[in-house]
N, C-alpha and C positions, 0 to 999 in steps of 0.2 A: 455457460453450459456446465452441468454437473452430472454426477453419476445418476442413473435412473433411480437408485435407492439412496436416499440421503444418508450421510455419515454423520451421526450425532456429534462425535468428537470434533469434527471440523466445524460444526455449528457452534460449539463451545468456543473454539478459537476465533471464529468470525465475530461472535457476540462480544468476546473480550476485546477484540481489535476496535470495534466501533465504540465500546465503552471508553477505551483509552483516548480515542480521538475526541469524543465529546467532553470527557473529563479534562483533557488538556485545554480545550477551548474555554472551559468554565473557569480556568484560573484568572481570566480577565476580570471576573467579578470579585474574586477573593484575594487577589494580590494586595499586599499591605496588611492583610489579616492573618495570613498563614505562610509559613516558610515553604518555598517552592520544592525543596528536597523532600520535605514531609508530605506535601500535597501530592507529589508525583510518585510516592512510594508504591501505591497499588497499580501503577500504570507503566507502560513502556511506549515505544514508538509504534502506535497502532497502524500507521500507513505501511511501515516495513513489514509488519505481520500480514497485512492485506496483500502486499507484493508477493511474499513467499507463498502464501496460500493460493493466490491466483496462479502462480507458476506451477504449483503442485497439481491443481485441477486441470490446467491446460496441458501439463505433461502427460497426465493420464489419457486425455483425449488424443493427443498426438501419438502416444504409444499404441492406442487401439487402431488408429489409422495406419500406422506402420505395420502392425501385425496383420491387418486385413489387406495389405497391399494397396491401400487407397492413397496413392501419392501422385495422382494426375493433377493437372491444372484445375480441372473441374472440382476435384476433392478439396484443393486449396481454397478455391472460391467459396465452396460450401462451408468450410471452416470459418472463413472471414464473415460470411453472411450471418452465421449463427451467433458469432461473437458480437457483431455490430447490432444485431437485433436485440441483444440483451443489454447493451451498454449505451448505444447512441441515442435512442429516443428520449430517455430521461435526461441525459446530458444536454441534448439540444433544447429540450423544453426549459430547463433551468437557465441555460445560456441566453435564450431568447427572452425569458422573463426578466433576467437581470439587465439586458440591453434595453428592454422596454421601460423598466423602472428608471434606469439612468436617464433615458430620453425624456420621460414625463416629469421627473423630479429635478431636472436641471443639473444632474451630476455629469461630470466629464468622462467620456469613454477613453480608454487608452488608444494610442495610435496603433493602427494595424489590428483592430479588433477582429478582422476577418481571420487572423491566424488561429483564433480559438476554434474555428470551424474545421481546421485541418490539424489541430493539436501542434502547432508550430510556435506557440507563444513562448515556450521555454525550451525549445529544442537545443539551442546553443547559447541562449541568453537568459538573464535572470527573469523570473516570472513576474508579470505585472501584479499590482495589488488587486485589480479587478478579477472577480471570480477566483478567489484565492485557492479553493480546493482543486482547481483544474490542473495544477502542476502535476499531481500524481496520476490523474486520468490520462494526461499526455504520455507519461512513461508507460503505462499499461497498454494504451492503444498502439504506440509505436512498437512495443514488444510483440504484440499480437500480429503485427504486420511483418516485422523484420526477422524474427526468429523462425517462424514456419517457412517464410520465403527463402531464407538462407538454407534451411534444412532440405527443402524440396528441390532447390537448385543443385545442392551437393549430391542428392540422390540420383541425379542424371548422370553423374560421372564416377560415383563411388558406391560401394555397398552400404547397407543400412548402418552397420556398426561403425564404420569409418566416418560416414557422413555425420552421424549423431555425435561422435566424439569430437570431431573438428568443430562442429557448430557449438557444442557446449563450451569447449575450450575458448573459442573466439568470444563468446558472450560473457565469459568469466574474466578473461584477461584484458580485453579491450577496455571495458569500463574501469577496471582497477588501474590500468596504466593512464587512462584519461584523468581519473581523479588525482593521481600522483602528479601529473603534469599541471593540472589546474591549481593544486595547492602550491606547487613550487613557483608558479608564475603569478600568484595573487599579489596585486599591488598593495593591498591593505590586508595583511594576514590576521584577521580576527574571525570569531565565530559567526558574526552576522554576514560577513563577506563570504565565508565558506558555505553557509546555508544557501545564499543566493546563487553562488557560482558552481556549487557542487551538489548539495543535497536536493535542491529543487529543480535541477535540470535533467533532461531526458538521458543523454548519453552516459553520464556518470552513474546512473542508477539501474541500468538494465540488468546488471548481474544479480540484484536483489530478487528479481523474478526468476532468473534462470536457475538459481539455487533450489527453488521449488521444483522446477522441471527435473533437475538432477536427483532430487530426493525421490520423486515419483519413479524415475528410472531405476534407482538402486533398490527400492522396495519391490518393484516388479521383477527385477532380475534376481534378487536375493530376499525372498519373502520371509526367511527366518529372522531377518533383522527385527521385524516388528514383534514377532513372538518371543524371541530370546533376549533381545536387547531393548525393546521399546520403553520399558519403565526406567531403565538405567539412563537411556538417552534423554528421556523426558526430564529426569532429575538433573542431568548435566545441562540441559537447556535452561532450566530455571536458575541454576547456579550461574550460568553465563549471563543471563538477564540481570541478576543481582550484582554481579561483578561490574557489568557495563554501567548500571545505574550508579554504583559507588564511584566509578571513574568520572561520570558526568556531573554529579551533584556534590561530591565531597572532595575528590582529588582535583577535578576541573582542569585537567591538563589539555592544552590546545593541541599538542602533538598527538595525544591519544584520540581526541575528537576528530581531528583532521584525517587521520590515517586508519583508525581501527573501529570507531563506534558503529559505523554503518555495517561493516562486515560482522561485528559481534552480534548486533541485533538480528541480522539475516541468519547467521548460523544458529543462534539460539532458537529462533522460530523453526528452522528446519529440523532441529533435534527434537522438537515436540511432536512432529508429524507422525513418526512411526507408531507411537503409542496412541495418539488421538485418532489416527485413521483406523484403528482396531475397535474403537468404541462405536458400535452401530446403532444403539437405541438408547433412549432415555425416557423416564416416566415421571409424572407428577407435575405440579404447578411450576416449579423452577425450570424443569426441562422444557415445558411448553413455552415458557417465557423466553428462554435462551434460543429456542428454535425460531420463535417469532422475531426476536431481535436480529437473528442471523438473516432471516429472509428480507427484512426491511433495512439492513445495514447500508446497502448501496444508496438507497433513497435518502437515508438519514445523512450519509456523508455528503451527498450533493447539496443539501439545503441547510445544513446546520450552521455553517460559518457565514456564508455570504448573505443568506436570506434570514435565518433565525437570529444569529448573533448581531449582524450588522444592520438589519432593517427592522425586524419584528421587535427585538428586545429593546432597542432605544425608544421606539414608539410606546411600547408597553411600560417601560420605566417612567416615561413622562406622564402617561395616563394614570398610573398608580402612585405617582409622586414618590418614587422610591429613592432614598438617598444613599450615601456611601457607607453607612454603618454596617456592622457585621451582620446583624439580623436581616437587614434589607438585602445585603449581598448574598446571604444564604437563600433568600427567597428567589432572587434572580438566578442563582445557580440551579436551584431545583426546577425552575421553569425551562 
């Protein structure tokens, strides 16, 4: 669910996020031909951008509910129904398609595939390789359930300001502490293990979304932030993205990756929002393309890895007899 009037600046951010996701997937075709640090120069962690943007949009919806006094169980159910109608049909369609493909092609399904229907496959455990994109969708869906439920329950016993503050603090601190505990208890402390046990699990990532909610609240309460500080905060966000990228691809410090990179990506995205949320319109071919890309970004995300990259592209590569050379790899990347 979005504002009744589209915000073009947020379309730009959403389009950039899906570009970074698709671009990162494309490295599978070009590795060996190009340095990863150079390849990832125009991109960041697109999924984290999606998380913060989702939180920002959800935050604005929740703020409107609070301002209108719509905090009854019926209002909460209406909120969930609207969210699920936007996200679940496409997700379930792709999930069923992948299960059907696995059954007819002889591929083995993971144990407990039913967990995908309840978004439990990576709640506290590493995400299976099946339907690889679903790790992030579980995080979003659980946030849509847990954060409003926590807030609406607190509203039964506390005023709006107190309930909102407690809920925000809980969803910021609990995932951060959980990440710290997971890192300290990793049996094999390397980046691959960290990705499986921290980055791709539900509980350690809920704060990425809540920072978007917090940004929406701050801009609502202090609208002058966008007008007076929007451009400066935007520049600070870009600098933070660049600093984080340098740490990842040039310094490559495990301590930084384990403890700071997720927060840096999240805060950098949040810093972009005050300025981008002020950009209401765009014109021209480029603008129309970005708006279209924004509208189809969710569908693109659902199908690009498990269907396009893992099923369609191998078949197409065999059909076109494409080899591992640079020219052929560029053709595969462009497709």
